[in-house]
N, C-alpha and C positions, 0 to 999 in steps of 0.2 A: 263514370256514372252518368245517367241521363235523368233529368228531372221533368216530371209532367205535373202541371197544376190542373187538378181535375175538378175541384169544386171550391167555390169561394163565395163569400158574402161580406157583410160589414165586419163581422168578427169570426166567421167560419172559414176554414181552409183545409183542404185535403190534398196532400202531395203524394205522388208515386215516384220513387226513384229506382231505376233499373240497375241492378248490380250483376245480373247474369241473365241468360235467356229464361231461366226458371225461377229467379229470385228478385223480388221487388220489395223495397222498404216503403211502408205507408206511414205518413206523418200527419198528425193532427196537433192542435194547439190549445192551450189553456193559459189562464193568468195565475201565476203563483208568486206571492210576495210582490205584487204590482209589476211583475215582468211577464212578458209573453214567452212561454216556454214551449218548445217542440217536444213531442212524444212519439217515439218510433216503435213500430211493430213490423212483422215480416209476413209477406205473402209468398208461399212456396207452391209453384205449379207442379202437380203430379199427374200421372196418367189417369187418375180417377177424379180429380178435382183439386181445389186449392186448400192448402193448410194455412190457417191464420195464427200466427204467434202473437198473443196479446190483442186487445181490442182498442179501438179509438178511444182517446181520452175525451174528446169533444163529442158529446152525446148526439149532436145534430148530424154527425157524420157516419152513424151506424149503417143507415140504408144507402147513402151515397157511395160508401165503400163497396157494398154488395153490387150496386148498379154499375160501378166502374169496373169491377171484376168481370161481370157479365158482358159488358160492352167491349172491353179490351181483349179478354181472353176467351169469352164464350164458354166459361167453366163455372160450375157451382162451387161455393165454399163448403167443404165437407167436414171440416174439423177446426175448432178454435181451442187454443191452449193458452192459459194464463200463467205467467211466471211468478207472480206473487199476488197478495190480496189487495193491494192498494187500487184506487179507482182508475188510475192511468193504465192499469193492466186488465181490470175485470169489469169495467163499467158496462160493456156491451153483452155480457154473458146471458142475461135474461132475454135480451132482444134477439140474440142469435139462436138461443134455445127455442124460442117461440117460432122462429123461422124453420125449425126442423133440423138445425145444424147441431152435430154432436159437440158438446163443450166439455173440456177437460181441465183439471188442475190436480195438484197433489192433495192428499187428504188433509194435510196441515193447512193448506191455503183455503180449502173449503170451510174448515172449522173457524178460521180467522174471519172469513167473509161472513159466516153466520153470526159470529160474535159481534161484529160491527154492523150488522144488517146491510151488508153489501150483496150484490148479485153473486150467485154461486154456480159452479159448474155442475152439470148433470153427472158426469163420470169422474172418478178419482183414481189415483194410483199412489202407491207408496214405494219409496226407494227409487233409485235411478232406473229409468225405464226406456226401452227401445220401441219405437213405433214403426210399422211398415204400412205406408199408405200408397197403394198402387206400386209404382216403380221407385218410390222414394223411401229412404230409411233415415230416421233421425232419432236422437237420444236426448233424454233429459239428464241433468247432473246437478246434484246439490253440493256446492263447494263448502257450505257452512254458512252460519248466520253472518249477515253483513248489513245491508240496507234494511232488511227485515229478517225475522227468524225463519221464514219459509222460502226465501228467494232461491229460485233455480235458474239455470241457463239451459239453452237448447242448442244442440250441435248437429250440423248436417255434414257427416264425414266425407261424402263424395265431393262436396264443394269446399270443405274446410272452412265452413261458415258457422260462426257462433253468434247466437242471439243472447246478449247479456242481460237484457232487462235493466232494472234499476240497480242491480248489483254492480254493474260495470258503468263507470263514469266516462264521459267523453274526454278526449285528450285536451279539450279547451276548458274543461271544468275548473273553476277556481277552488272549489271545496267539495265535500261529499253530499251537499244538498240537504234534503229533508232527513233529519236524524231522529224523528219522533219515535220510530220503532227500530232504530239501528242498534247493532251490537258492535261498539267501537273496539272492544277487546278482541273480538273474533274476526272482524272484517279483514284485517291485514293478513291473518293466517289463512283465511278462506281465499283471499285474492292470490296468494302464493300457491295454494293448492290448485286453483283454476289454471294458472299459468303452466304449472307442471303437468296438469291433466291433458292439455291440448297444445303441445309444443309446436305443432305444424299448422296451427290455425292461420288462415290467410285473410279472412275478413271478420271483423268484430263489430257488432251493432250495439251501441250503448242505448240505454233507455231514453236519453235526452241529449239535446245539443248536437254539435257537429260530429259527423262520422268520418273517421280517418282510416287509411289503409293499414294493414298489418296489426301488430300487437300493441300499438301505441296506447290504446285505451286501457288495455289490461295492465300495462306497466304503470300508467298514470294512476289508475285506481289503487294499485299497491302503494305507490308513493303517497297519495293523499291519505290513505288509511293509516299508514305508518306515522305520518306527520300528525294526524289527529290524535292517535293513540299516545304519542310522545307528549303532545301538548297537554292532554288530560292528566297524564302521569305527573307532569311538572306542576300542574294546578293542584293536584292532590297533595303533593309534598308541601306546597306553599301553605295550604289551608290547615295542614296537620302540625305546622310549627307553632 
């Protein structure tokens, strides 16, 4: 991987990390529980333009990311797709829509965005969906509820590249993170489903923290979800006595 620091300020930063000739991770940062947390999305270069999976979390980086794409690749962003309704995935949807970029999410995600008065995608889809953008094919997959009820992942089969969003935890994560909308009972089941769905995955991009090669993040997510579920079951037994 190659890391490029593209925009920075006192509190703002935008990083681009190359993982292949056509795939770049973009990373912005916000403060969560008094800690500075990275948030990852993907730029996929196609023959007709750039596909953006998720938007910057840092609202000051919406335009700098577009500027960086234009400067580095001389390509427009043609599509933005959000993997669930939280702000670290959807904050830029209105901004990019106003720039004339097609924005997408599941129907469930759009409804949750509307319910919480968050930016919404212009276009929606239901069920697992395959996109053909220029010479690039990618698919969305709903493994089941976990981090949120609507969380999906995005898979690029030619690259064996999986964008996990916040459903997938980094291999360095100590816990499952924000559980405000989580389904602990289902997360472990959905994580196993995801591992079985893509047995040949080569690169996995979690929503936050360090990116590691191979399936480490997927296996770690399953481990954390199982441990959390077992812990809650034990707590329920204690309180029921």
